[in-house]
C-alpha positions as a printed Julia matrix, in Angstrom:
312×3 Matrix{Float64}:
   0.0    0.0     0.0
   1.27   3.48   -0.84
   1.8    5.9     2.03
  -0.24   8.95    1.0
   0.33  12.28    2.72
  -2.75  14.48    2.32
  -2.7   18.23    2.96
  -6.13  18.91    1.49
  -8.98  16.39    1.52
  -9.8   17.3    -2.1
  -6.8   15.14   -2.97
  -8.89  12.08   -2.09
 -11.14  12.92   -5.04
  -8.18  12.29   -7.29
  -6.32   9.32   -5.88
  -7.31   6.26   -3.9
  -5.6    6.44   -0.51
  -5.26   2.65   -0.65
  -3.73   2.61   -4.12
  -0.43   0.85   -4.66
   1.97   1.75   -7.5
   2.5   -1.02  -10.02
   6.03  -1.69  -11.26
   5.91  -1.6   -15.06
   9.59  -2.05  -15.88
  13.02  -2.13  -14.3
  16.63  -1.9   -15.48
  20.08  -2.12  -13.93
  20.95   1.45  -14.91
  19.18   4.83  -14.8
  17.07   4.34  -17.91
  13.97   6.22  -16.71
  14.94   9.75  -15.8
  13.09  12.46  -17.74
  10.44  13.52  -20.26
   7.5   11.12  -19.95
   5.57  11.93  -23.15
   2.37   9.98  -23.76
   1.49   9.11  -27.37
  -2.16   8.12  -27.29
  -2.29   6.56  -30.77
   0.19   3.83  -29.8
  -0.49   3.85  -26.03
   3.22   4.43  -25.47
   5.2    6.7   -23.18
   8.49   8.13  -24.42
  11.14   8.89  -21.81
  14.83   9.68  -21.53
  17.59   8.13  -19.47
  19.94   9.88  -17.11
  23.35  10.95  -18.43
  25.36   7.89  -19.41
  29.02   7.48  -20.32
  31.89   9.35  -18.69
  30.07  12.1   -16.8
  33.38  13.67  -15.76
  33.94  14.68  -19.39
  31.79  15.73  -22.34
  31.72  12.1   -23.52
  28.17  11.62  -22.32
  24.99  10.45  -23.97
  21.33   9.89  -23.21
  18.99   7.15  -24.39
  15.46   7.75  -25.6
  13.2    4.84  -24.73
   9.5    4.08  -24.86
   7.22   1.73  -22.98
   4.04   0.24  -24.41
   1.45   0.4   -21.64
  -0.49  -2.52  -23.1
   2.39  -4.97  -23.36
   4.71  -3.38  -20.73
   7.51  -3.75  -23.29
  10.34  -1.21  -23.18
  12.21  -0.51  -26.4
  14.93   1.88  -27.51
  14.05   4.74  -29.85
  16.52   5.43  -32.65
  15.94   8.9   -34.12
  17.07   9.42  -37.71
  19.68  11.84  -36.36
  21.07  12.29  -32.9
  19.17  14.33  -30.33
  22.08  15.47  -28.18
  21.59  14.85  -24.44
  17.78  14.62  -24.77
  16.01  15.72  -21.62
  12.45  16.93  -21.06
   9.61  16.71  -23.5
   5.95  17.13  -24.31
   3.43  16.15  -26.99
   2.12  18.39  -29.76
   0.14  17.66  -32.92
   1.3   14.08  -33.34
   4.92  14.85  -32.51
   7.09  14.14  -29.48
   8.72  17.47  -28.62
  12.12  17.08  -26.95
  14.6   19.43  -25.29
  18.04  18.73  -26.73
  20.67  20.03  -24.32
  23.41  20.16  -26.93
  26.97  18.95  -26.46
  30.35  20.66  -26.37
  30.14  23.65  -28.77
  26.77  22.61  -30.2
  24.07  24.61  -28.48
  20.81  23.31  -27.12
  17.64  23.22  -29.17
  14.0   22.23  -29.27
  13.23  19.44  -31.73
  10.28  17.33  -32.79
  10.44  13.55  -33.13
   7.9   11.8   -35.34
   6.84   8.65  -33.45
   6.04   6.85  -36.71
   9.11   7.62  -38.81
  11.62   8.77  -36.14
  12.23  11.85  -38.27
  13.77  14.72  -36.29
  12.99  18.36  -37.09
  14.61  21.36  -35.42
  12.06  23.87  -34.11
  14.38  26.51  -32.64
  18.1   26.43  -31.81
  19.24  29.92  -30.82
  18.29  33.29  -29.41
  19.23  35.74  -32.17
  22.35  33.73  -32.92
  23.32  33.1   -29.3
  23.37  29.44  -28.32
  20.93  28.11  -25.77
  22.49  26.61  -22.65
  20.82  23.23  -22.09
  17.03  23.39  -22.53
  15.38  21.41  -19.78
  11.6   21.41  -19.83
   8.92  22.48  -22.26
   5.19  23.01  -22.66
   3.15  23.99  -25.7
   0.32  26.47  -25.24
  -2.99  26.15  -27.05
  -1.91  28.75  -29.61
   0.98  26.5   -30.67
   3.77  28.43  -28.98
   6.64  26.67  -27.22
   7.54  27.74  -23.67
  10.75  26.28  -22.29
  13.34  26.64  -19.55
  17.07  26.9   -20.25
  19.31  26.47  -17.19
  23.09  26.2   -17.46
  23.28  22.65  -16.08
  25.0   21.44  -19.24
  28.04  23.59  -18.52
  28.14  22.57  -14.86
  27.74  18.9   -15.82
  30.73  19.02  -18.18
  29.02  18.42  -21.52
  28.44  22.01  -22.75
  30.7   24.97  -23.43
  30.54  28.13  -21.34
  27.08  29.75  -21.52
  26.33  32.61  -23.89
  22.98  33.38  -22.24
  21.49  33.65  -18.79
  19.21  31.19  -17.02
  16.08  32.27  -18.85
  12.62  31.06  -19.77
  11.65  31.47  -23.43
   8.57  31.57  -25.64
   8.9   30.67  -29.32
   6.1   31.38  -31.79
   6.58  29.17  -34.87
   4.03  31.17  -36.88
   6.27  34.26  -36.78
   9.62  32.73  -35.74
   9.59  35.17  -32.84
  11.7   34.11  -29.85
  11.6   36.12  -26.64
  12.69  35.86  -23.04
   9.53  35.8   -20.93
  11.06  35.34  -17.48
  14.42  35.76  -15.77
  15.68  36.08  -12.22
  16.23  32.34  -11.79
  19.26  30.43  -10.57
  18.18  27.31  -12.46
  14.76  27.46  -14.17
  13.6   23.9   -14.54
  10.05  22.54  -14.54
   7.31  24.39  -16.4
   3.57  23.76  -16.61
   0.4   25.66  -17.4
  -2.79  25.57  -15.41
  -5.56  23.85  -17.43
  -6.98  27.21  -18.54
  -3.48  28.56  -19.29
  -4.09  31.61  -17.14
  -1.26  30.62  -14.78
   2.22  29.37  -15.64
   4.19  27.47  -13.0
   7.99  27.52  -13.22
  10.33  25.83  -10.79
  13.77  26.99   -9.71
  16.12  24.19   -8.68
  19.09  26.42   -7.87
  19.42  24.5    -4.59
  21.13  21.81   -6.65
  24.23  22.81   -8.57
  27.43  21.17   -9.76
  31.01  22.1    -8.88
  33.66  20.49  -11.1
  30.93  18.12  -12.24
  30.07  17.03   -8.72
  26.63  17.63   -7.25
  26.43  20.42   -4.7
  23.54  21.45   -2.43
  23.2   25.08   -1.37
  20.41  25.73    1.17
  20.65  29.46    0.47
  19.48  28.97   -3.11
  15.9   28.35   -4.27
  13.95  25.13   -4.42
  10.82  26.99   -5.25
   7.73  26.75   -7.43
   6.72  30.16   -8.79
   3.39  31.1   -10.34
   2.84  33.76  -13.0
  -0.27  35.26  -14.53
  -0.35  34.79  -18.3
  -1.6   37.38  -20.78
  -0.69  36.29  -24.29
   3.1   36.31  -24.38
   3.47  38.35  -21.2
   4.02  36.94  -17.71
   3.28  39.04  -14.63
   2.57  38.88  -10.9
   5.35  36.45  -10.02
   4.68  34.89   -6.62
   5.83  31.93   -4.58
   3.52  28.96   -5.0
   5.51  26.6    -2.78
   8.96  26.07   -1.3
   9.99  22.44   -1.06
  11.55  21.21    2.18
  13.21  18.08    0.74
  15.12  18.01   -2.53
  13.84  20.21   -5.38
  10.61  20.78   -7.34
  11.81  19.45  -10.65
   8.65  19.03  -12.68
   9.17  16.35  -15.3
  12.69  17.53  -16.02
  16.24  17.35  -14.66
  16.48  14.94  -11.71
  18.56  14.24   -8.69
  19.02  10.76   -7.28
  15.78   9.2    -6.12
  13.33  11.44   -7.97
  10.33  10.04   -9.83
   9.02  11.63  -13.03
   5.41  11.53  -14.12
   3.13  11.46  -17.12
  -0.62  10.93  -17.35
  -1.63   8.24  -19.84
  -4.27   5.61  -20.63
  -8.01   5.98  -21.16
  -9.14   9.38  -19.95
  -5.53  10.09  -18.89
  -6.34   8.35  -15.6
  -3.12   6.34  -15.32
  -0.18   8.08  -13.65
   3.09   6.6   -14.95
   6.11   7.33  -12.72
   9.77   7.06  -13.7
  12.25   6.42  -10.86
  15.59   5.9   -12.62
  15.75   2.07  -12.58
  12.03   1.34  -12.12
   8.8    2.38  -13.86
   5.55   2.4   -11.85
   1.93   3.15  -12.64
  -1.04   4.0   -10.45
  -4.7    4.46  -11.38
  -6.48   7.73  -10.59
 -10.14   8.63  -10.2
  -9.88  11.59  -12.59
  -7.82  12.59  -15.6
  -4.38  14.17  -15.52
  -3.46  17.65  -14.35
  -0.33  19.66  -13.62
   2.62  17.78  -12.22
   5.86  18.39  -10.4
   7.9   16.39   -7.91
  10.74  16.47   -5.48
  13.23  14.05   -4.01
  11.61  10.73   -3.11
   8.22  12.39   -2.61
   5.77  12.75   -5.47
   4.23  16.21   -5.88
   1.11  16.85   -7.93
   0.26  20.42   -8.93
  -3.47  20.55   -9.47
  -4.28  24.1   -10.6
  -3.9   25.92   -7.28
  -2.96  23.15   -4.86
   0.14  21.03   -4.22
   0.07  17.48   -2.86
   2.56  14.66   -2.51
   2.59  10.93   -1.97
   5.36   8.78   -0.5
């Protein structure tokens, strides 16, 4: 039985307090780290591994995998061209949208992956010629614009050159090719998610976790905070603290630390919560369809419009 911590009884309308996560798949390495993109047509969830290879140098790589929720089979995805250090992702118009963090002197980018052909198409790869750092998490608004975070973790984790830009949040409009910074003032912008009506945008700052000479470093004086913004078209305003996490960081479905589980809603009515915990994949059935999600170390956090809950 799962140990459910409830801070608001409305949470019981969403999840069965007696529910137990089901293990869907396991591996002997950190194969289930990020993304979690549900493709309804095939009933598959695409996800990315943690950094593999020699993490003390730039000789690192990331796997893209997928799990079929009907057969529980995990298989490797082989894009037609490399998606360098793939990280977070989302779904849009039949395509799996992936944050490519770049590698060495190749900047980060946002790309689309066709789940049928494995064709890769670059959506945006620079800010007026300046290279992105290492794009981390992304959402697509109803008007087709891409909103994504771009922390400098790639440089700190040894696989990217020195940053040319700050730790910003961007909005890219493919209809006009307009790219703009919509939010700054972060140490490490990370998770990003809209409220269902897209009137609020949640962005997490995981500055609490950094890397010194490639080694993980925790700084209690830096943020582990979920911020909320009001959204008016392409403009964000009224930044306020939504929550400060007391254990680990609020990482959304993006960059992890050891022990974090990532999430995606899938299945009929989006009522199956699939959780990625590095070497294990779990699922748990919900009473209602999916909503906003974040998480922090070892404790699962759900952002449901204006409330935060977690389960351990």
